C-alpha positions as CSV (number, residue, x, y, z in Angstrom):
1,M,7.8,13.9,-7.7
2,E,7.8,10.4,-8.7
3,I,5.8,8.1,-6.3
4,S,6.7,4.6,-6.4
5,K,4.5,1.6,-5.8
6,Q,6.4,0.9,-2.6
7,T,5.7,4.2,-1.4
8,I,2.0,4.1,-2.4
9,N,1.6,0.7,-0.7
10,Q,3.6,1.9,2.5
11,L,1.4,5.1,2.9
12,S,-1.7,3.1,1.9
13,D,-1.1,0.8,4.8
14,N,-2.4,3.1,7.5
15,P,-5.4,3.0,10.3
16,L,-7.5,5.2,8.6
17,Y,-7.4,3.8,5.0
18,K,-7.7,0.3,6.4
19,T,-10.6,1.0,8.4
20,L,-12.6,2.9,5.5
21,G,-11.2,0.2,3.1
22,I,-9.6,2.6,0.8
23,R,-6.5,1.5,-1.3
24,I,-4.5,3.8,-3.6
25,E,-4.2,2.2,-6.8
26,S,-1.9,4.7,-8.9
27,A,-0.5,8.2,-8.7
28,A,1.6,9.7,-11.6
29,G,1.6,12.9,-13.6
30,G,-1.3,15.0,-11.8
31,E,-3.6,11.9,-12.0
32,A,-4.6,9.4,-9.3
33,R,-6.8,6.3,-8.7
34,A,-8.3,4.9,-5.6
35,R,-10.3,2.1,-4.7
36,L,-13.0,1.6,-2.0
37,E,-14.4,-1.6,-0.4
38,P,-16.2,-0.4,2.3
39,S,-17.1,-2.7,5.2
40,A,-20.6,-3.0,6.9
41,E,-19.3,-0.3,9.5
42,V,-19.1,2.6,6.9
43,C,-22.5,1.5,5.3
44,W,-25.0,3.9,7.1
45,P,-28.0,4.7,7.3
46,F,-28.4,1.9,4.7
47,S,-26.9,-1.5,4.4
48,G,-24.5,-1.9,1.6
49,Q,-24.3,2.0,1.0
50,P,-21.4,3.7,2.3
51,H,-22.3,6.9,4.1
52,G,-21.8,10.0,2.1
53,G,-18.7,11.2,4.3
54,I,-16.8,8.1,3.2
55,L,-17.2,8.8,-0.5
56,F,-16.1,12.4,0.4
57,T,-13.2,11.1,2.0
58,L,-12.2,8.8,-0.9
59,M,-12.6,11.6,-3.0
60,D,-10.4,14.1,-1.0
61,T,-7.7,11.3,-0.4
62,T,-7.8,10.7,-4.2
63,M,-7.2,14.1,-5.1
64,A,-4.5,14.9,-2.6
65,W,-2.4,11.7,-4.3
66,A,-2.9,13.4,-7.7
67,V,-1.5,16.6,-6.3
68,L,1.3,14.8,-4.7
69,S,2.0,12.8,-7.9
70,Q,3.2,16.1,-9.6
71,S,4.8,18.0,-6.4
72,E,8.6,18.5,-6.0
73,S,10.4,16.6,-3.3
74,G,9.6,18.3,0.2
75,Q,6.2,19.4,-0.6
76,N,3.1,18.0,0.6
77,C,-0.5,19.4,0.3
78,T,-3.7,20.3,2.3
79,T,-7.5,20.7,1.3
80,I,-8.7,24.2,0.8
81,N,-12.0,23.5,-0.5
82,L,-13.9,20.5,-2.1
83,N,-17.5,20.4,-3.4
84,I,-18.9,17.0,-4.2
85,H,-21.9,16.4,-6.0
86,Y,-24.0,12.9,-5.4
87,T,-25.5,11.6,-8.4
88,Q,-27.3,8.7,-7.2
89,P,-27.1,6.0,-4.3
90,A,-23.8,4.5,-4.1
91,T,-24.5,0.7,-3.7
92,G,-22.3,-2.1,-4.3
93,N,-19.0,-4.1,-3.4
94,F,-16.5,-1.4,-4.5
95,F,-16.0,2.0,-6.1
96,I,-13.3,3.7,-8.1
97,C,-12.3,7.4,-7.7
98,G,-10.3,9.1,-10.4
99,A,-8.7,12.4,-9.9
100,R,-6.8,14.6,-11.9
101,V,-4.7,18.0,-11.5
102,T,-6.7,20.6,-14.0
103,H,-4.4,23.6,-13.2
104,Q,-1.8,24.5,-10.8
105,T,0.1,27.3,-9.8
106,T,3.1,28.0,-7.6
107,R,0.9,27.5,-4.3
108,S,-2.3,26.0,-5.6
109,S,-3.7,22.9,-7.6
110,F,-7.2,22.8,-8.8
111,L,-8.6,19.2,-9.1
112,T,-11.6,17.4,-10.4
113,A,-12.6,13.7,-9.5
114,D,-15.3,11.3,-10.0
115,I,-16.5,8.3,-8.3
116,H,-18.0,5.2,-10.1
117,D,-19.5,2.0,-8.8
118,E,-18.7,-1.7,-10.2
119,Q,-21.4,-1.0,-12.7
120,G,-19.4,2.0,-14.0
121,R,-22.2,4.2,-13.0
122,L,-21.4,7.6,-11.8
123,V,-22.0,8.1,-8.0
124,A,-20.2,11.2,-7.1
125,M,-18.2,14.1,-9.0
126,G,-16.1,17.0,-7.4
127,Q,-13.8,19.8,-7.8
128,A,-11.5,21.2,-5.3
129,T,-8.6,23.3,-4.6
130,F,-5.5,22.1,-2.7
131,R,-2.7,24.4,-0.9
132,I,0.9,23.0,-1.8
133,I,2.7,23.1,1.5
134,R,6.6,22.7,2.6
135,A,6.4,19.4,4.5
136,E,7.8,15.8,3.5
137,L,5.4,13.0,2.6
138,L,6.9,10.6,4.7
């Protein structure tokens, strides 16, 4: 399914993404990219360092968009499993997550993703399995 920039912007303009500081930048052909600009409220227990759960949500969200970018109309997805490895403390003003579908069956998608800080350093990497379900995106 082709996801237009207008649809990405519309769906990115939701309370969860706004609160956490997530913005979807692109989603096409089984790949997606998102940006996190964390507010002080999501940086705990250390100032300037987003909580690991925020990074997990960024990765989960980006992976879902990667799945959706190659799904058929009328399909959506849900996370079955996501394993994340934090490679170093996440400090900085913004973070970029890239996700890609590595394999897909009729009912499941398998993905990898990584998160880099503004200096390009790897702060987290993960892999996941998503279930393809029947549900409209909007």
